[in-house]
C-alpha positions as CSV (number, residue, x, y, z in Angstrom):
1,M,62.9,-117.5,116.9
2,G,64.6,-119.3,119.7
3,A,61.6,-119.4,122.0
4,L,59.4,-120.7,119.2
5,L,61.9,-123.4,118.4
6,G,62.0,-124.3,122.0
7,V,58.2,-124.7,122.2
8,I,58.0,-126.7,119.0
9,E,60.8,-129.0,120.2
10,H,59.0,-129.4,123.5
11,E,55.7,-130.1,121.8
12,T,57.3,-132.7,119.5
13,E,58.9,-134.5,122.6
14,L,55.6,-134.6,124.4
15,V,53.6,-135.9,121.6
16,R,56.3,-138.6,120.8
17,A,56.0,-139.6,124.5
18,G,52.2,-139.9,124.1
19,K,51.6,-136.8,126.4
20,V,49.2,-135.2,123.8
21,R,47.0,-133.4,126.5
22,E,50.2,-131.8,127.9
23,A,51.3,-130.8,124.4
24,M,48.0,-129.2,123.7
25,R,48.6,-126.8,126.7
26,L,51.4,-125.3,124.5
27,E,49.1,-124.3,121.7
28,Q,48.4,-120.7,122.9
29,Q,52.0,-120.0,123.5
30,K,53.0,-121.5,120.2
31,G,50.4,-119.5,118.4
32,E,51.5,-116.2,120.0
33,L,55.2,-116.9,119.2
34,S,54.3,-118.0,115.6
35,R,52.4,-114.7,115.1
36,R,55.4,-112.7,116.3
37,Y,57.8,-114.7,114.2
38,M,55.7,-114.1,111.0
39,V,55.5,-110.3,111.8
40,T,59.3,-110.3,112.1
41,V,59.8,-112.3,108.8
42,E,57.6,-109.9,106.9
43,S,59.5,-107.0,108.3
44,L,62.8,-108.6,107.3
45,K,61.4,-109.3,103.8
46,T,60.7,-105.6,103.4
47,S,64.3,-104.8,104.5
48,Q,65.9,-107.6,102.4
49,K,67.7,-105.3,99.9
50,Y,69.0,-103.0,102.6
51,L,70.3,-106.0,104.8
52,A,71.9,-107.5,101.7
53,Q,73.9,-104.3,101.2
54,V,74.7,-103.4,104.8
55,S,75.2,-106.8,106.4
56,P,75.1,-109.7,103.9
57,E,76.5,-112.0,106.7
58,L,73.5,-111.3,108.9
59,L,71.1,-112.1,106.0
60,T,73.0,-115.4,105.4
61,T,72.7,-116.3,109.1
62,L,69.0,-115.4,109.2
63,R,68.3,-117.5,106.2
64,R,70.3,-120.5,107.8
65,H,68.2,-120.1,111.0
66,H,65.0,-120.0,109.0
67,D,66.0,-123.2,107.1
68,T,66.7,-124.9,110.5
69,F,63.3,-123.6,111.7
70,R,61.5,-125.1,108.6
71,A,63.2,-128.4,109.1
72,M,62.2,-128.6,112.7
73,L,58.7,-127.5,111.9
74,Q,58.5,-130.3,109.3
75,V,59.5,-132.8,112.0
76,N,56.9,-131.4,114.4
77,L,54.1,-131.5,111.7
78,T,55.1,-135.2,110.9
79,V,54.8,-136.2,114.5
80,L,51.6,-134.4,114.9
81,A,50.1,-136.0,111.8
82,T,51.2,-139.4,112.9
83,A,49.7,-138.9,116.3
84,H,46.4,-137.8,114.7
85,A,46.4,-140.9,112.4
86,V,47.1,-143.2,115.3
87,S,44.3,-141.5,117.3
88,E,41.8,-141.9,114.4
89,A,42.7,-145.5,113.9
90,S,42.3,-146.2,117.6
91,C,38.9,-144.5,117.7
92,A,37.8,-146.4,114.6
93,A,39.0,-149.7,116.1
94,S,37.0,-149.1,119.3
95,I,33.7,-148.6,117.5
96,P,31.9,-151.9,116.9
97,R,30.9,-152.5,113.3
98,S,27.3,-153.3,114.3
99,S,27.0,-149.7,115.6
100,A,26.1,-148.6,112.1
101,A,22.8,-150.5,112.3
102,T,22.2,-149.0,115.8
103,F,22.6,-145.4,114.6
104,P,21.0,-145.0,111.1
105,I,21.8,-141.9,109.1
106,P,18.6,-140.2,108.1
107,I,18.0,-139.7,104.3
108,R,17.2,-136.2,103.4
109,R,15.1,-135.5,100.3
110,P,15.2,-132.3,98.3
111,A,12.4,-130.0,99.2
112,S,10.8,-130.6,95.7
113,A,10.9,-134.4,95.9
114,P,7.4,-135.9,96.7
115,R,7.0,-137.6,100.0
116,P,6.0,-141.3,99.8
117,D,3.2,-140.8,102.3
118,R,1.5,-138.1,100.2
119,A,0.0,-139.0,96.8
120,T,-0.1,-136.2,94.2
């Protein structure tokens, strides 16, 4: 979990600093660590009753770490969503409004609709 948290924190810092391309390079590493984390969580869920009997302190510590992870992940997702929204707004602002007339969207007719150039 520590490695995954480290990558998430680093990604959050990079995106906040506007270094989105650099943050994107962490995607593969974050994906692999996330997959391993999920496998571990599923394994712990299976052993939850046993852990509660044998080592309730460990189970409490694991829950606390998981809660910390979820909080940090929420911050990370918020930062990523904000960066995405800013990026979309920036792209939309850079497209001239007159471009809609330059690039018309073709109208598609259903196959059963008669074509205006063909009399029936």
